[in-house]
C-alpha positions as a printed Julia matrix, in Angstrom:
228×3 Matrix{Float64}:
   0.0    0.0    0.0
   1.35   3.44  -0.88
   1.68   5.99   1.87
  -1.03   8.23   0.4
  -3.71   5.67  -0.43
  -6.09   4.36   2.22
  -6.99   0.66   2.24
  -9.83  -0.72   4.28
  -8.73  -3.29   6.9
  -5.09  -2.46   6.38
  -2.71  -2.36   9.35
  -3.24   1.4    9.62
  -6.99   0.96   9.67
  -6.91  -1.8   12.29
  -4.51   0.12  14.52
  -6.76   3.17  14.29
  -9.79   1.12  15.34
  -7.79  -0.26  18.27
  -6.73   3.23  19.4
 -10.34   4.44  19.23
 -11.49   1.44  21.29
  -8.86   2.0   23.97
  -9.56   5.74  24.24
 -13.3    5.05  24.48
 -12.8    2.6   27.33
 -10.47   4.99  29.17
 -12.99   7.82  28.84
 -15.8    5.71  30.3
 -13.61   4.39  33.13
 -12.55   7.92  33.98
 -16.11   9.24  33.84
 -17.58   6.55  36.06
 -15.16   7.5   38.84
 -16.56  11.02  39.03
 -19.35  12.41  41.17
 -22.64  13.24  39.46
 -21.98  16.98  39.07
 -18.52  16.28  37.67
 -20.02  13.81  35.2
 -22.35  16.49  33.87
 -19.39  18.87  33.62
 -17.39  16.22  31.75
 -20.25  15.78  29.29
 -20.39  19.51  28.63
 -16.63  19.77  28.19
 -16.77  16.91  25.73
 -19.59  18.66  23.88
 -17.47  21.81  23.74
 -14.56  19.77  22.38
 -16.83  18.46  19.62
 -17.97  21.99  18.76
 -14.37  23.26  18.58
 -13.31  20.36  16.37
 -16.37  20.78  14.15
 -15.54  24.45  13.58
 -11.87  23.64  12.99
 -12.58  20.82  10.51
 -14.84  22.79   8.22
 -12.77  25.96   8.51
  -9.75  23.9    7.42
 -11.7   22.47   4.48
 -12.84  25.84   3.23
  -9.38  27.39   3.67
  -7.49  24.45   2.14
  -9.77  23.77  -0.84
 -12.09  26.73  -1.28
 -15.87  26.78  -1.22
 -16.36  25.68  -4.84
 -14.19  22.59  -4.41
 -15.97  21.75  -1.15
 -19.27  21.85  -3.03
 -17.93  19.71  -5.88
 -16.21  17.18  -3.6
 -19.09  16.88  -1.11
 -17.13  18.41   1.75
 -19.89  20.65   3.08
 -21.22  19.9    6.6
 -24.24  18.1    5.16
 -23.3   14.46   5.75
 -25.29  12.56   8.37
 -22.28  12.36  10.66
 -21.79  16.14  10.52
 -25.44  16.52  11.44
 -24.95  14.04  14.28
 -21.98  16.01  15.62
 -24.27  18.98  16.21
 -26.91  16.73  17.79
 -24.27  15.3   20.14
 -23.39  18.81  21.29
 -27.05  19.5   22.1
 -27.39  16.18  23.91
 -24.26  16.59  26.01
 -24.92  20.19  26.96
 -28.68  20.23  27.5
 -29.55  16.5   27.58
 -32.66  17.03  25.47
 -34.56  13.79  25.21
 -34.96  13.82  21.42
 -31.26  14.63  20.94
 -30.13  11.91  23.35
 -32.33   9.38  21.55
 -30.9   10.34  18.19
 -27.34  10.16  19.51
 -27.75   6.67  20.93
 -29.68   5.08  18.09
 -28.23   7.13  15.23
 -24.57   6.97  16.18
 -24.46   3.34  17.27
 -26.41   2.09  14.25
 -25.22   4.35  11.43
 -22.34   6.71  12.24
 -20.22   3.98  13.8
 -20.16   2.15  10.45
 -17.92   4.89   9.08
 -15.16   3.75  11.45
 -15.27   0.21  10.08
 -16.08   0.97   6.43
 -14.72   4.48   5.87
 -15.2    6.27   2.56
 -11.69   7.71   2.55
  -8.97   8.17  -0.05
  -5.94   9.36   1.89
  -4.01   7.3    4.42
  -2.26   8.31   7.65
  -0.74  10.81   8.37
  -2.78  13.03   6.03
  -4.95  15.72   7.6
  -8.01  14.24   5.89
  -7.35  10.85   7.51
  -6.86  12.33  10.97
  -9.9   14.6   10.71
 -12.09  11.76   9.5
 -11.28   9.37  12.31
 -11.18  12.03  15.03
 -14.62  13.32  14.09
 -16.15   9.85  13.95
 -14.44   8.65  17.12
 -15.83  11.71  18.93
 -19.31  10.63  17.84
 -18.78   7.14  19.22
 -17.35   8.45  22.49
 -20.23  10.89  22.88
 -22.78   8.08  22.59
 -20.87   5.9   25.05
 -20.41   8.83  27.43
 -24.11   9.5   27.34
 -25.12   5.99  28.39
 -22.07   4.91  30.4
 -21.32   8.06  32.38
 -24.34  10.36  32.18
 -26.63   7.33  32.55
 -29.19   8.41  29.97
 -32.04   5.93  29.67
 -34.55   5.61  26.85
 -38.31   5.82  26.96
 -40.4    3.29  25.07
 -41.14   5.74  22.26
 -37.54   6.83  21.79
 -36.52   4.18  19.21
 -39.37   5.16  16.89
 -38.72   8.87  17.44
 -35.04   8.44  16.57
 -35.93   6.53  13.4
 -38.38   9.23  12.31
 -35.74  11.93  12.87
 -33.24   9.96  10.79
 -35.86   9.56   8.06
 -36.47  13.32   8.21
 -32.79  13.89   7.49
 -32.97  11.61   4.44
 -36.08  13.34   3.12
 -34.54  16.77   3.67
 -31.13  16.04   2.17
 -32.31  14.23  -0.98
 -33.61  17.41  -2.7
 -30.28  19.06  -1.81
 -28.47  16.17  -3.52
 -30.61  16.53  -6.63
 -29.84  20.25  -6.68
 -26.08  19.97  -6.1
 -25.55  16.65  -7.86
 -24.14  15.32  -4.59
 -24.62  12.2   -2.48
 -24.93  13.38   1.13
 -26.62  10.72   3.21
 -26.08   8.34   0.27
 -29.53   9.03  -1.12
 -28.35   8.8   -4.74
 -25.85   5.92  -4.54
 -24.84   3.4   -1.9
 -21.18   3.56  -0.84
 -19.15   0.52  -1.96
 -18.4   -2.03   0.74
 -21.3   -1.03   2.98
 -24.7   -2.53   3.76
 -26.51   0.09   1.69
 -24.7   -0.93  -1.47
 -26.18  -4.42  -1.13
 -29.82  -3.36  -0.79
 -30.66  -2.21  -4.29
 -30.95   1.2   -5.91
 -30.88   4.46  -3.99
 -32.81   6.02  -2.35
 -35.29   3.16  -2.24
 -33.05   1.02  -0.06
 -34.04   3.26   2.84
 -37.56   1.87   2.53
 -36.27  -1.7    2.79
 -34.24  -0.7    5.85
 -37.21   0.55   7.85
 -38.48  -2.8    9.25
 -34.93  -3.91  10.06
 -34.17  -0.62  11.81
 -37.35  -0.82  13.89
 -36.29  -4.28  15.09
 -32.69  -3.17  15.66
 -33.65  -0.02  17.55
 -36.04  -1.82  19.88
 -33.35  -4.42  20.49
 -30.92  -1.61  21.35
 -33.62  -0.1   23.56
 -33.55  -3.17  25.81
 -30.06  -2.22  27.0
 -30.92   1.34  27.96
 -34.62   1.27  28.83
 -35.88   3.11  31.85
 -36.77   0.88  34.74
 -40.21   1.35  36.24
């Protein structure tokens, strides 16, 4: 493998996954040792970190490539994971129920797939590689922090609410894709090597996903449901 070409499941990719896993465990272990007020403060600091990195990442893109190239290369903050970064900030700072639901179900069902099947061209140590994995690892850590440290627990309606919010994103972003000729949210073409690419033409594969996601989300709900 050349130094500037990313390969899925290469040594670099596997090492990166391992580093993310270790850092996630350390964050949860650290958080669970804190008192309740300190846990809330940790969540807010982590949300602030995500906001700072979000601003940095897209400022770097616009400065390095220019707005026109960002539009052409689909580097605007319109991907689902960019949307989820903002939702994580809301969840960690204000712990809004709808945001927390979307973080848990959305990140751990969809955003986390980007860590294992990244759509990425450049390998380590490129800035694009580092930004990609940092942003997606922050999403994963935010979801784990929410349930492991802040002890968020889901209501019975939360899985369905999260699914409807994710569907709303798809419905909202598809007209944008038709306008820009882009593929945010993969509503015009499924990314190679992912589940979506195996489910037929876009965007109709989102319809076939609905029953499976309902089952998956209610299965995930069992691990975080509120006890009566």
